[in-house]
N, CA, C and O atoms as a CHARMM CRD file, in Angstrom:
* protein
*
  380
    1    1 MET  N      0.83600  -1.18300   0.00000 PROA 1      0.00000
    2    1 MET  CA     0.00000   0.00000   0.00000 PROA 1      0.00000
    3    1 MET  C      0.87900   1.24400   0.00000 PROA 1      0.00000
    4    1 MET  O      2.01400   1.23600   0.47700 PROA 1      0.00000
    5    2 TYR  N      0.32500   2.28600  -0.54000 PROA 2      0.00000
    6    2 TYR  CA     1.01700   3.57100  -0.53700 PROA 2      0.00000
    7    2 TYR  C      0.53900   4.38700   0.66600 PROA 2      0.00000
    8    2 TYR  O     -0.63900   4.37200   1.02000 PROA 2      0.00000
    9    3 ILE  N      1.47700   5.09100   1.27600 PROA 3      0.00000
   10    3 ILE  CA     1.19600   5.93900   2.43100 PROA 3      0.00000
   11    3 ILE  C      1.82400   7.30100   2.17700 PROA 3      0.00000
   12    3 ILE  O      2.99300   7.39800   1.80300 PROA 3      0.00000
   13    4 ALA  N      1.03800   8.35000   2.38500 PROA 4      0.00000
   14    4 ALA  CA     1.55800   9.72000   2.31300 PROA 4      0.00000
   15    4 ALA  C      1.81200  10.19800   3.73400 PROA 4      0.00000
   16    4 ALA  O      0.95300  10.07700   4.60700 PROA 4      0.00000
   17    5 LEU  N      2.98700  10.73500   3.95100 PROA 5      0.00000
   18    5 LEU  CA     3.34000  11.35800   5.22400 PROA 5      0.00000
   19    5 LEU  C      3.47200  12.85100   4.97700 PROA 5      0.00000
   20    5 LEU  O      4.27000  13.28900   4.14800 PROA 5      0.00000
   21    6 LEU  N      2.68900  13.61900   5.69700 PROA 6      0.00000
   22    6 LEU  CA     2.71000  15.07700   5.55900 PROA 6      0.00000
   23    6 LEU  C      3.28300  15.68300   6.82500 PROA 6      0.00000
   24    6 LEU  O      2.80400  15.41800   7.92800 PROA 6      0.00000
   25    7 TYR  N      4.30300  16.49100   6.65800 PROA 7      0.00000
   26    7 TYR  CA     4.90900  17.22600   7.76600 PROA 7      0.00000
   27    7 TYR  C      4.52400  18.69500   7.66700 PROA 7      0.00000
   28    7 TYR  O      4.48000  19.26100   6.57400 PROA 7      0.00000
   29    8 GLU  N      4.24600  19.30600   8.80900 PROA 8      0.00000
   30    8 GLU  CA     4.14400  20.75700   8.91900 PROA 8      0.00000
   31    8 GLU  C      5.34800  21.17900   9.75400 PROA 8      0.00000
   32    8 GLU  O      5.51900  20.71800  10.88200 PROA 8      0.00000
   33    9 THR  N      6.17600  22.04900   9.20400 PROA 9      0.00000
   34    9 THR  CA     7.43000  22.39300   9.86600 PROA 9      0.00000
   35    9 THR  C      7.34800  23.74300  10.57700 PROA 9      0.00000
   36    9 THR  O      6.43300  24.53600  10.35500 PROA 9      0.00000
   37   10 VAL  N      8.33100  23.97000  11.43100 PROA 10     0.00000
   38   10 VAL  CA     8.40400  25.19500  12.22500 PROA 10     0.00000
   39   10 VAL  C      8.90300  26.36700  11.37700 PROA 10     0.00000
   40   10 VAL  O      9.43000  26.17900  10.28000 PROA 10     0.00000
   41   11 GLU  N      8.72800  27.56800  11.90400 PROA 11     0.00000
   42   11 GLU  CA     9.28800  28.76200  11.24800 PROA 11     0.00000
   43   11 GLU  C     10.80200  28.63000  11.16700 PROA 11     0.00000
   44   11 GLU  O     11.43500  28.04300  12.04400 PROA 11     0.00000
   45   12 ASN  N     11.36500  29.17600  10.11900 PROA 12     0.00000
   46   12 ASN  CA    12.81700  29.14100   9.88500 PROA 12     0.00000
   47   12 ASN  C     13.35000  27.71500   9.80500 PROA 12     0.00000
   48   12 ASN  O     14.48100  27.43400  10.20400 PROA 12     0.00000
   49   13 PHE  N     12.52600  26.83400   9.28900 PROA 13     0.00000
   50   13 PHE  CA    12.89500  25.42200   9.19600 PROA 13     0.00000
   51   13 PHE  C     14.20700  25.22100   8.44300 PROA 13     0.00000
   52   13 PHE  O     15.07100  24.46800   8.89200 PROA 13     0.00000
   53   14 VAL  N     14.35800  25.88600   7.30900 PROA 14     0.00000
   54   14 VAL  CA    15.55100  25.67900   6.48000 PROA 14     0.00000
   55   14 VAL  C     16.82200  25.98000   7.27500 PROA 14     0.00000
   56   14 VAL  O     17.79600  25.23400   7.18400 PROA 14     0.00000
   57   15 GLN  N     16.82200  27.05800   8.04600 PROA 15     0.00000
   58   15 GLN  CA    17.99000  27.40500   8.84700 PROA 15     0.00000
   59   15 GLN  C     18.14800  26.46200  10.04400 PROA 15     0.00000
   60   15 GLN  O     19.26500  26.08200  10.39500 PROA 15     0.00000
   61   16 ARG  N     17.04700  26.09300  10.65600 PROA 16     0.00000
   62   16 ARG  CA    17.09000  25.28700  11.88500 PROA 16     0.00000
   63   16 ARG  C     17.40000  23.81500  11.63200 PROA 16     0.00000
   64   16 ARG  O     17.82600  23.11000  12.54700 PROA 16     0.00000
   65   17 ARG  N     17.19300  23.34200  10.40300 PROA 17     0.00000
   66   17 ARG  CA    17.41300  21.92400  10.12000 PROA 17     0.00000
   67   17 ARG  C     18.88100  21.56300   9.95300 PROA 17     0.00000
   68   17 ARG  O     19.23800  20.38700  10.02400 PROA 17     0.00000
   69   18 ALA  N     19.72400  22.54100   9.73500 PROA 18     0.00000
   70   18 ALA  CA    21.12800  22.29000   9.37900 PROA 18     0.00000
   71   18 ALA  C     21.82400  21.25600  10.26600 PROA 18     0.00000
   72   18 ALA  O     22.46600  20.35400   9.72800 PROA 18     0.00000
   73   19 PRO  N     21.73000  21.34200  11.60600 PROA 19     0.00000
   74   19 PRO  CA    22.46400  20.36800  12.43200 PROA 19     0.00000
   75   19 PRO  C     21.94300  18.93400  12.31800 PROA 19     0.00000
   76   19 PRO  O     22.64000  17.99600  12.70600 PROA 19     0.00000
   77   20 PHE  N     20.74000  18.75200  11.79500 PROA 20     0.00000
   78   20 PHE  CA    20.09500  17.43900  11.76800 PROA 20     0.00000
   79   20 PHE  C     19.91200  16.89600  10.35600 PROA 20     0.00000
   80   20 PHE  O     19.45000  15.76900  10.17700 PROA 20     0.00000
   81   21 ARG  N     20.27000  17.68900   9.35700 PROA 21     0.00000
   82   21 ARG  CA    19.95500  17.34300   7.96700 PROA 21     0.00000
   83   21 ARG  C     20.66600  16.07600   7.50000 PROA 21     0.00000
   84   21 ARG  O     20.04400  15.23200   6.85600 PROA 21     0.00000
   85   22 ALA  N     21.93400  15.92600   7.80400 PROA 22     0.00000
   86   22 ALA  CA    22.66600  14.73800   7.35300 PROA 22     0.00000
   87   22 ALA  C     22.04400  13.46900   7.93300 PROA 22     0.00000
   88   22 ALA  O     21.89600  12.47200   7.22700 PROA 22     0.00000
   89   23 GLU  N     21.68700  13.50200   9.18900 PROA 23     0.00000
   90   23 GLU  CA    21.07000  12.33100   9.82700 PROA 23     0.00000
   91   23 GLU  C     19.69100  12.04700   9.21300 PROA 23     0.00000
   92   23 GLU  O     19.34500  10.89300   8.95800 PROA 23     0.00000
   93   24 HSD  N     18.91700  13.10100   8.98100 PROA 24     0.00000
   94   24 HSD  CA    17.59800  12.93700   8.35300 PROA 24     0.00000
   95   24 HSD  C     17.73700  12.34000   6.95600 PROA 24     0.00000
   96   24 HSD  O     17.02300  11.39900   6.61000 PROA 24     0.00000
   97   25 LEU  N     18.65000  12.87800   6.15200 PROA 25     0.00000
   98   25 LEU  CA    18.83800  12.38200   4.79500 PROA 25     0.00000
   99   25 LEU  C     19.35700  10.94500   4.78200 PROA 25     0.00000
  100   25 LEU  O     18.98700  10.17000   3.90000 PROA 25     0.00000
  101   26 ALA  N     20.19700  10.58000   5.73400 PROA 26     0.00000
  102   26 ALA  CA    20.69000   9.19900   5.81500 PROA 26     0.00000
  103   26 ALA  C     19.53700   8.23700   6.12700 PROA 26     0.00000
  104   26 ALA  O     19.45900   7.15200   5.55000 PROA 26     0.00000
  105   27 LEU  N     18.65500   8.63300   7.02900 PROA 27     0.00000
  106   27 LEU  CA    17.48200   7.82300   7.34700 PROA 27     0.00000
  107   27 LEU  C     16.60400   7.66400   6.10600 PROA 27     0.00000
  108   27 LEU  O     16.20200   6.55000   5.76900 PROA 27     0.00000
  109   28 ALA  N     16.30700   8.76500   5.42900 PROA 28     0.00000
  110   28 ALA  CA    15.46600   8.72300   4.24200 PROA 28     0.00000
  111   28 ALA  C     16.12800   7.89900   3.14200 PROA 28     0.00000
  112   28 ALA  O     15.45200   7.12200   2.46800 PROA 28     0.00000
  113   29 GLU  N     17.41200   8.05300   2.95200 PROA 29     0.00000
  114   29 GLU  CA    18.12800   7.30300   1.91200 PROA 29     0.00000
  115   29 GLU  C     18.09600   5.80300   2.20800 PROA 29     0.00000
  116   29 GLU  O     17.93500   4.99700   1.29200 PROA 29     0.00000
  117   30 ARG  N     18.24600   5.42800   3.46700 PROA 30     0.00000
  118   30 ARG  CA    18.19300   4.00900   3.83900 PROA 30     0.00000
  119   30 ARG  C     16.81400   3.42300   3.48500 PROA 30     0.00000
  120   30 ARG  O     16.72500   2.34200   2.90300 PROA 30     0.00000
  121   31 TRP  N     15.74800   4.14300   3.84100 PROA 31     0.00000
  122   31 TRP  CA    14.39700   3.68100   3.53000 PROA 31     0.00000
  123   31 TRP  C     14.17800   3.64200   2.01200 PROA 31     0.00000
  124   31 TRP  O     13.49100   2.75300   1.50900 PROA 31     0.00000
  125   32 HSD  N     14.75200   4.59100   1.29300 PROA 32     0.00000
  126   32 HSD  CA    14.63600   4.60600  -0.17100 PROA 32     0.00000
  127   32 HSD  C     15.35800   3.39700  -0.77000 PROA 32     0.00000
  128   32 HSD  O     14.81700   2.73000  -1.65200 PROA 32     0.00000
  129   33 GLN  N     16.56100   3.11500  -0.30400 PROA 33     0.00000
  130   33 GLN  CA    17.32800   1.96900  -0.80100 PROA 33     0.00000
  131   33 GLN  C     16.60500   0.65500  -0.52600 PROA 33     0.00000
  132   33 GLN  O     16.71500  -0.29500  -1.30000 PROA 33     0.00000
  133   34 GLU  N     15.86400   0.60700   0.58400 PROA 34     0.00000
  134   34 GLU  CA    15.08900  -0.59400   0.94000 PROA 34     0.00000
  135   34 GLU  C     13.78900  -0.68900   0.14200 PROA 34     0.00000
  136   34 GLU  O     13.07700  -1.68900   0.23600 PROA 34     0.00000
  137   35 GLY  N     13.47600   0.34200  -0.63800 PROA 35     0.00000
  138   35 GLY  CA    12.27100   0.32800  -1.44500 PROA 35     0.00000
  139   35 GLY  C     11.00900   0.75300  -0.71400 PROA 35     0.00000
  140   35 GLY  O      9.90900   0.62300  -1.25200 PROA 35     0.00000
  141   36 ARG  N     11.15100   1.25800   0.49900 PROA 36     0.00000
  142   36 ARG  CA     9.97200   1.65000   1.28900 PROA 36     0.00000
  143   36 ARG  C      9.61500   3.12200   1.13200 PROA 36     0.00000
  144   36 ARG  O      8.44400   3.48100   1.26200 PROA 36     0.00000
  145   37 LEU  N     10.58500   3.98000   0.85700 PROA 37     0.00000
  146   37 LEU  CA    10.35100   5.40900   0.64500 PROA 37     0.00000
  147   37 LEU  C     10.56900   5.69500  -0.83500 PROA 37     0.00000
  148   37 LEU  O     11.67400   5.52500  -1.35000 PROA 37     0.00000
  149   38 LEU  N      9.51700   6.12700  -1.51300 PROA 38     0.00000
  150   38 LEU  CA     9.59700   6.32500  -2.96100 PROA 38     0.00000
  151   38 LEU  C      9.99000   7.73400  -3.34600 PROA 38     0.00000
  152   38 LEU  O     10.85400   7.92500  -4.20200 PROA 38     0.00000
  153   39 LEU  N      9.36800   8.72700  -2.72500 PROA 39     0.00000
  154   39 LEU  CA     9.59900  10.13200  -3.03000 PROA 39     0.00000
  155   39 LEU  C      9.56700  10.91700  -1.73400 PROA 39     0.00000
  156   39 LEU  O      8.84200  10.56200  -0.80500 PROA 39     0.00000
  157   40 ALA  N     10.35400  11.99000  -1.66800 PROA 40     0.00000
  158   40 ALA  CA    10.34800  12.82600  -0.47300 PROA 40     0.00000
  159   40 ALA  C     10.89700  14.20100  -0.81700 PROA 40     0.00000
  160   40 ALA  O     11.81800  14.33500  -1.62200 PROA 40     0.00000
  161   41 GLY  N     10.31600  15.22100  -0.19200 PROA 41     0.00000
  162   41 GLY  CA    10.83100  16.55700  -0.39200 PROA 41     0.00000
  163   41 GLY  C      9.99600  17.59800   0.31200 PROA 41     0.00000
  164   41 GLY  O      8.84900  17.36300   0.69000 PROA 41     0.00000
  165   42 ALA  N     10.61200  18.76700   0.48000 PROA 42     0.00000
  166   42 ALA  CA     9.95200  19.88900   1.13300 PROA 42     0.00000
  167   42 ALA  C      9.11300  20.66100   0.11700 PROA 42     0.00000
  168   42 ALA  O      9.40800  20.66400  -1.07800 PROA 42     0.00000
  169   43 PHE  N      8.08100  21.30200   0.60500 PROA 43     0.00000
  170   43 PHE  CA     7.28200  22.19000  -0.22300 PROA 43     0.00000
  171   43 PHE  C      8.02900  23.50300  -0.41900 PROA 43     0.00000
  172   43 PHE  O      9.01400  23.77900   0.26600 PROA 43     0.00000
  173   44 GLU  N      7.55600  24.29200  -1.34600 PROA 44     0.00000
  174   44 GLU  CA     8.12000  25.62500  -1.61000 PROA 44     0.00000
  175   44 GLU  C      7.01800  26.64100  -1.35900 PROA 44     0.00000
  176   44 GLU  O      6.06000  26.65900  -2.13100 PROA 44     0.00000
  177   45 PRO  N      7.07700  27.46700  -0.36300 PROA 45     0.00000
  178   45 PRO  CA     8.14100  27.59100   0.63500 PROA 45     0.00000
  179   45 PRO  C      8.16600  26.38100   1.57400 PROA 45     0.00000
  180   45 PRO  O      7.20800  25.60900   1.63800 PROA 45     0.00000
  181   46 ALA  N      9.25600  26.23300   2.28700 PROA 46     0.00000
  182   46 ALA  CA     9.50900  25.04900   3.10400 PROA 46     0.00000
  183   46 ALA  C      8.75100  25.08500   4.43600 PROA 46     0.00000
  184   46 ALA  O      9.34900  25.03400   5.51100 PROA 46     0.00000
  185   47 ASP  N      7.43300  25.17200   4.33700 PROA 47     0.00000
  186   47 ASP  CA     6.60200  25.14600   5.54500 PROA 47     0.00000
  187   47 ASP  C      6.05300  23.75200   5.81500 PROA 47     0.00000
  188   47 ASP  O      5.25700  23.55300   6.73300 PROA 47     0.00000
  189   48 GLY  N      6.48300  22.79700   5.01100 PROA 48     0.00000
  190   48 GLY  CA     6.05300  21.42000   5.17000 PROA 48     0.00000
  191   48 GLY  C      6.76100  20.53600   4.17800 PROA 48     0.00000
  192   48 GLY  O      7.56500  20.99900   3.36800 PROA 48     0.00000
  193   49 ALA  N      6.44900  19.24000   4.25000 PROA 49     0.00000
  194   49 ALA  CA     7.07700  18.27200   3.35800 PROA 49     0.00000
  195   49 ALA  C      6.10500  17.13600   3.09200 PROA 49     0.00000
  196   49 ALA  O      5.15800  16.91200   3.84500 PROA 49     0.00000
  197   50 LEU  N      6.36200  16.43000   2.01000 PROA 50     0.00000
  198   50 LEU  CA     5.57300  15.26700   1.63300 PROA 50     0.00000
  199   50 LEU  C      6.52800  14.11900   1.36800 PROA 50     0.00000
  200   50 LEU  O      7.50800  14.26400   0.63700 PROA 50     0.00000
  201   51 LEU  N      6.23200  12.97700   1.96900 PROA 51     0.00000
  202   51 LEU  CA     7.00500  11.76300   1.75400 PROA 51     0.00000
  203   51 LEU  C      6.02700  10.67000   1.36200 PROA 51     0.00000
  204   51 LEU  O      4.99500  10.50000   2.01000 PROA 51     0.00000
  205   52 ILE  N      6.33900   9.93000   0.31300 PROA 52     0.00000
  206   52 ILE  CA     5.47900   8.85800  -0.17800 PROA 52     0.00000
  207   52 ILE  C      6.18500   7.52100   0.06300 PROA 52     0.00000
  208   52 ILE  O      7.31300   7.30100  -0.37800 PROA 52     0.00000
  209   53 PHE  N      5.48700   6.64400   0.77200 PROA 53     0.00000
  210   53 PHE  CA     6.02100   5.33300   1.13500 PROA 53     0.00000
  211   53 PHE  C      5.21700   4.23500   0.44800 PROA 53     0.00000
  212   53 PHE  O      4.05000   4.42500   0.10700 PROA 53     0.00000
  213   54 ARG  N      5.85200   3.09300   0.25300 PROA 54     0.00000
  214   54 ARG  CA     5.16700   1.86000  -0.13500 PROA 54     0.00000
  215   54 ARG  C      5.54400   0.82100   0.91400 PROA 54     0.00000
  216   54 ARG  O      6.66900   0.32100   0.93900 PROA 54     0.00000
  217   55 VAL  N      4.58800   0.50900   1.77500 PROA 55     0.00000
  218   55 VAL  CA     4.81700  -0.40100   2.89900 PROA 55     0.00000
  219   55 VAL  C      3.60600  -1.32500   3.05000 PROA 55     0.00000
  220   55 VAL  O      2.55600  -1.09600   2.44900 PROA 55     0.00000
  221   56 ASP  N      3.76800  -2.35900   3.85300 PROA 56     0.00000
  222   56 ASP  CA     2.66600  -3.28300   4.13000 PROA 56     0.00000
  223   56 ASP  C      1.78600  -2.79800   5.26700 PROA 56     0.00000
  224   56 ASP  O      0.62000  -3.18100   5.36000 PROA 56     0.00000
  225   57 ASP  N      2.33800  -1.95300   6.13400 PROA 57     0.00000
  226   57 ASP  CA     1.62000  -1.53400   7.33400 PROA 57     0.00000
  227   57 ASP  C      1.89900  -0.05900   7.61800 PROA 57     0.00000
  228   57 ASP  O      3.06100   0.34600   7.66300 PROA 57     0.00000
  229   58 PRO  N      0.85100   0.75500   7.81100 PROA 58     0.00000
  230   58 PRO  CA     1.07000   2.17600   8.12900 PROA 58     0.00000
  231   58 PRO  C      1.91100   2.38700   9.38700 PROA 58     0.00000
  232   58 PRO  O      2.53400   3.43700   9.54400 PROA 58     0.00000
  233   59 ALA  N      1.93500   1.41300  10.26900 PROA 59     0.00000
  234   59 ALA  CA     2.76200   1.52200  11.48100 PROA 59     0.00000
  235   59 ALA  C      4.24200   1.65700  11.12600 PROA 59     0.00000
  236   59 ALA  O      5.01300   2.23200  11.89500 PROA 59     0.00000
  237   60 ASP  N      4.64100   1.13600   9.97500 PROA 60     0.00000
  238   60 ASP  CA     6.03600   1.28700   9.54500 PROA 60     0.00000
  239   60 ASP  C      6.37700   2.76000   9.35100 PROA 60     0.00000
  240   60 ASP  O      7.45800   3.21200   9.73000 PROA 60     0.00000
  241   61 VAL  N      5.45300   3.49800   8.76200 PROA 61     0.00000
  242   61 VAL  CA     5.68600   4.92700   8.53300 PROA 61     0.00000
  243   61 VAL  C      5.73000   5.67100   9.86600 PROA 61     0.00000
  244   61 VAL  O      6.52900   6.59100  10.03800 PROA 61     0.00000
  245   62 GLU  N      4.88700   5.28200  10.79500 PROA 62     0.00000
  246   62 GLU  CA     4.92600   5.89500  12.12600 PROA 62     0.00000
  247   62 GLU  C      6.26000   5.62300  12.80300 PROA 62     0.00000
  248   62 GLU  O      6.75900   6.47000  13.54400 PROA 62     0.00000
  249   63 ALA  N      6.84500   4.45900  12.56200 PROA 63     0.00000
  250   63 ALA  CA     8.18300   4.15400  13.09300 PROA 63     0.00000
  251   63 ALA  C      9.22400   5.07300  12.45900 PROA 63     0.00000
  252   63 ALA  O     10.13700   5.54000  13.14000 PROA 63     0.00000
  253   64 PHE  N      9.08700   5.33300  11.15600 PROA 64     0.00000
  254   64 PHE  CA     9.98300   6.28400  10.48700 PROA 64     0.00000
  255   64 PHE  C      9.89600   7.64400  11.17600 PROA 64     0.00000
  256   64 PHE  O     10.91800   8.25600  11.48900 PROA 64     0.00000
  257   65 VAL  N      8.67300   8.11000  11.40800 PROA 65     0.00000
  258   65 VAL  CA     8.46200   9.42600  12.03600 PROA 65     0.00000
  259   65 VAL  C      9.15000   9.47800  13.39400 PROA 65     0.00000
  260   65 VAL  O      9.85200  10.44200  13.69700 PROA 65     0.00000
  261   66 ARG  N      8.95600   8.45900  14.20200 PROA 66     0.00000
  262   66 ARG  CA     9.54900   8.46000  15.55100 PROA 66     0.00000
  263   66 ARG  C     11.07700   8.48300  15.51000 PROA 66     0.00000
  264   66 ARG  O     11.71400   8.96800  16.44500 PROA 66     0.00000
  265   67 SER  N     11.67000   7.95700  14.42600 PROA 67     0.00000
  266   67 SER  CA    13.13100   7.93700  14.33700 PROA 67     0.00000
  267   67 SER  C     13.70500   9.14100  13.59400 PROA 67     0.00000
  268   67 SER  O     14.92200   9.32700  13.57400 PROA 67     0.00000
  269   68 ASP  N     12.84900   9.95900  12.98500 PROA 68     0.00000
  270   68 ASP  CA    13.32500  11.10400  12.19400 PROA 68     0.00000
  271   68 ASP  C     13.86500  12.20200  13.11500 PROA 68     0.00000
  272   68 ASP  O     13.14400  12.67500  13.99300 PROA 68     0.00000
  273   69 PRO  N     15.12100  12.61000  12.92500 PROA 69     0.00000
  274   69 PRO  CA    15.68900  13.65200  13.77800 PROA 69     0.00000
  275   69 PRO  C     14.93800  14.97900  13.69100 PROA 69     0.00000
  276   69 PRO  O     14.92900  15.73400  14.66300 PROA 69     0.00000
  277   70 TYR  N     14.31200  15.28100  12.56300 PROA 70     0.00000
  278   70 TYR  CA    13.52600  16.51700  12.46900 PROA 70     0.00000
  279   70 TYR  C     12.35200  16.47800  13.45300 PROA 70     0.00000
  280   70 TYR  O     12.01800  17.49400  14.06400 PROA 70     0.00000
  281   71 VAL  N     11.74100  15.33000  13.60100 PROA 71     0.00000
  282   71 VAL  CA    10.63800  15.17300  14.55800 PROA 71     0.00000
  283   71 VAL  C     11.18100  15.16200  15.98100 PROA 71     0.00000
  284   71 VAL  O     10.67400  15.87300  16.84900 PROA 71     0.00000
  285   72 ARG  N     12.20200  14.36500  16.21500 PROA 72     0.00000
  286   72 ARG  CA    12.77100  14.23000  17.56800 PROA 72     0.00000
  287   72 ARG  C     13.27400  15.56500  18.12100 PROA 72     0.00000
  288   72 ARG  O     13.24500  15.78100  19.33200 PROA 72     0.00000
  289   73 HSD  N     13.73100  16.45800  17.24800 PROA 73     0.00000
  290   73 HSD  CA    14.28800  17.74000  17.69600 PROA 73     0.00000
  291   73 HSD  C     13.32100  18.90600  17.53100 PROA 73     0.00000
  292   73 HSD  O     13.72900  20.06500  17.60300 PROA 73     0.00000
  293   74 GLY  N     12.04500  18.60700  17.31100 PROA 74     0.00000
  294   74 GLY  CA    11.01600  19.63900  17.33000 PROA 74     0.00000
  295   74 GLY  C     10.91300  20.51000  16.09800 PROA 74     0.00000
  296   74 GLY  O     10.32600  21.59000  16.16500 PROA 74     0.00000
  297   75 LEU  N     11.46800  20.07800  14.96600 PROA 75     0.00000
  298   75 LEU  CA    11.37800  20.87800  13.74800 PROA 75     0.00000
  299   75 LEU  C     10.08700  20.60700  12.97400 PROA 75     0.00000
  300   75 LEU  O      9.72500  21.35900  12.06900 PROA 75     0.00000
  301   76 VAL  N      9.40400  19.52900  13.34000 PROA 76     0.00000
  302   76 VAL  CA     8.12500  19.19700  12.72500 PROA 76     0.00000
  303   76 VAL  C      7.04200  19.53000  13.73900 PROA 76     0.00000
  304   76 VAL  O      6.95000  18.91800  14.80400 PROA 76     0.00000
  305   77 ARG  N      6.23100  20.50800  13.38500 PROA 77     0.00000
  306   77 ARG  CA     5.15900  21.00000  14.25200 PROA 77     0.00000
  307   77 ARG  C      4.04600  19.96600  14.39700 PROA 77     0.00000
  308   77 ARG  O      3.51600  19.75800  15.48800 PROA 77     0.00000
  309   78 SER  N      3.69500  19.31400  13.27400 PROA 78     0.00000
  310   78 SER  CA     2.68300  18.26100  13.27200 PROA 78     0.00000
  311   78 SER  C      2.91100  17.37400  12.06100 PROA 78     0.00000
  312   78 SER  O      3.58500  17.76800  11.10900 PROA 78     0.00000
  313   79 TRP  N      2.34900  16.17900  12.10000 PROA 79     0.00000
  314   79 TRP  CA     2.48300  15.25000  10.99200 PROA 79     0.00000
  315   79 TRP  C      1.22900  14.39200  10.89000 PROA 79     0.00000
  316   79 TRP  O      0.52200  14.15500  11.87000 PROA 79     0.00000
  317   80 ARG  N      0.97900  13.93100   9.65100 PROA 80     0.00000
  318   80 ARG  CA    -0.17400  13.07800   9.38000 PROA 80     0.00000
  319   80 ARG  C      0.24700  11.93600   8.47500 PROA 80     0.00000
  320   80 ARG  O      1.00100  12.12300   7.52000 PROA 80     0.00000
  321   81 VAL  N     -0.24900  10.75700   8.79000 PROA 81     0.00000
  322   81 VAL  CA    -0.04000   9.57700   7.97200 PROA 81     0.00000
  323   81 VAL  C     -1.38000   9.26300   7.32000 PROA 81     0.00000
  324   81 VAL  O     -2.38500   9.07900   8.00600 PROA 81     0.00000
  325   82 ARG  N     -1.38800   9.20100   5.97600 PROA 82     0.00000
  326   82 ARG  CA    -2.63000   8.95600   5.23000 PROA 82     0.00000
  327   82 ARG  C     -2.41200   7.83300   4.22100 PROA 82     0.00000
  328   82 ARG  O     -1.45500   7.85900   3.44700 PROA 82     0.00000
  329   83 ARG  N     -3.30200   6.85600   4.23800 PROA 83     0.00000
  330   83 ARG  CA    -3.26900   5.82400   3.19700 PROA 83     0.00000
  331   83 ARG  C     -3.65800   6.49700   1.88200 PROA 83     0.00000
  332   83 ARG  O     -4.59600   7.29300   1.84500 PROA 83     0.00000
  333   84 TRP  N     -2.94200   6.18000   0.80700 PROA 84     0.00000
  334   84 TRP  CA    -3.14000   6.83800  -0.46800 PROA 84     0.00000
  335   84 TRP  C     -3.49400   5.78100  -1.52000 PROA 84     0.00000
  336   84 TRP  O     -2.68700   4.90100  -1.82100 PROA 84     0.00000
  337   85 ASN  N     -4.68100   5.87400  -2.06400 PROA 85     0.00000
  338   85 ASN  CA    -5.14300   4.93900  -3.09100 PROA 85     0.00000
  339   85 ASN  C     -4.71900   5.45500  -4.45200 PROA 85     0.00000
  340   85 ASN  O     -5.36000   6.35200  -5.00000 PROA 85     0.00000
  341   86 VAL  N     -3.66800   4.91300  -4.99700 PROA 86     0.00000
  342   86 VAL  CA    -3.13800   5.33000  -6.29000 PROA 86     0.00000
  343   86 VAL  C     -4.01600   4.74700  -7.38700 PROA 86     0.00000
  344   86 VAL  O     -4.23900   3.53700  -7.43200 PROA 86     0.00000
  345   87 VAL  N     -4.50900   5.59500  -8.26000 PROA 87     0.00000
  346   87 VAL  CA    -5.38700   5.18500  -9.34700 PROA 87     0.00000
  347   87 VAL  C     -4.60800   5.09900 -10.66700 PROA 87     0.00000
  348   87 VAL  O     -4.82300   4.18400 -11.46200 PROA 87     0.00000
  349   88 ILE  N     -3.71900   6.04300 -10.88800 PROA 88     0.00000
  350   88 ILE  CA    -2.91800   6.07400 -12.11000 PROA 88     0.00000
  351   88 ILE  C     -1.44900   6.14500 -11.72700 PROA 88     0.00000
  352   88 ILE  O     -1.06100   6.95800 -10.88900 PROA 88     0.00000
  353   89 GLY  N     -0.64500   5.31200 -12.32800 PROA 89     0.00000
  354   89 GLY  CA     0.77800   5.30500 -12.04900 PROA 89     0.00000
  355   89 GLY  C      1.09800   4.35400 -10.91000 PROA 89     0.00000
  356   89 GLY  O      0.30300   3.48600 -10.55000 PROA 89     0.00000
  357   90 GLY  N      2.25700   4.53800 -10.37000 PROA 90     0.00000
  358   90 GLY  CA     2.68800   3.64800  -9.29100 PROA 90     0.00000
  359   90 GLY  C      3.34700   2.41500  -9.83600 PROA 90     0.00000
  360   90 GLY  O      3.40900   2.19400 -11.04600 PROA 90     0.00000
  361   91 GLU  N      3.83300   1.62700  -8.92700 PROA 91     0.00000
  362   91 GLU  CA     4.55000   0.40700  -9.28500 PROA 91     0.00000
  363   91 GLU  C      4.03000  -0.73100  -8.43300 PROA 91     0.00000
  364   91 GLU  O      3.63800  -0.53900  -7.28200 PROA 91     0.00000
  365   92 GLU  N      4.03400  -1.90800  -9.01000 PROA 92     0.00000
  366   92 GLU  CA     3.70600  -3.09000  -8.22900 PROA 92     0.00000
  367   92 GLU  C      4.95900  -3.49700  -7.45700 PROA 92     0.00000
  368   92 GLU  O      6.06400  -3.43000  -7.99400 PROA 92     0.00000
  369   93 PRO  N      4.79600  -3.91900  -6.20000 PROA 93     0.00000
  370   93 PRO  CA     5.97200  -4.38300  -5.46200 PROA 93     0.00000
  371   93 PRO  C      6.63600  -5.56400  -6.18500 PROA 93     0.00000
  372   93 PRO  O      5.95600  -6.42700  -6.74100 PROA 93     0.00000
  373   94 THR  N      7.94300  -5.58600  -6.16500 PROA 94     0.00000
  374   94 THR  CA     8.66900  -6.68500  -6.78300 PROA 94     0.00000
  375   94 THR  C      8.81600  -7.82800  -5.78400 PROA 94     0.00000
  376   94 THR  O      8.92100  -7.59900  -4.57900 PROA 94     0.00000
  377   95 ALA  N      8.82100  -9.03000  -6.28100 PROA 95     0.00000
  378   95 ALA  CA     8.91200 -10.22200  -5.40000 PROA 95     0.00000
  379   95 ALA  C     10.33200 -10.47300  -4.98200 PROA 95     0.00000
  380   95 ALA  O     10.60100 -11.42400  -4.24700 PROA 95     0.00000
């Protein structure tokens, strides 16, 4: 299933993320390499972000959130996990 993770970030997020960015990107890259995180990026302006996952259980995405340094260090004001029913596009999981 596809899961959309929406972050709402704090004011001055771009400046405040600097000490945690490498750790955040390493976490995201690991999930991407594992095939669980498909797309991720900040909105313009950077008042939030969207991450698209393909996982078997939405709890996996919640585990990602709990381990994300941006969340742990208070740079994410709020977040939402939403199941996303893809109608056009997407990929079937590989065996």
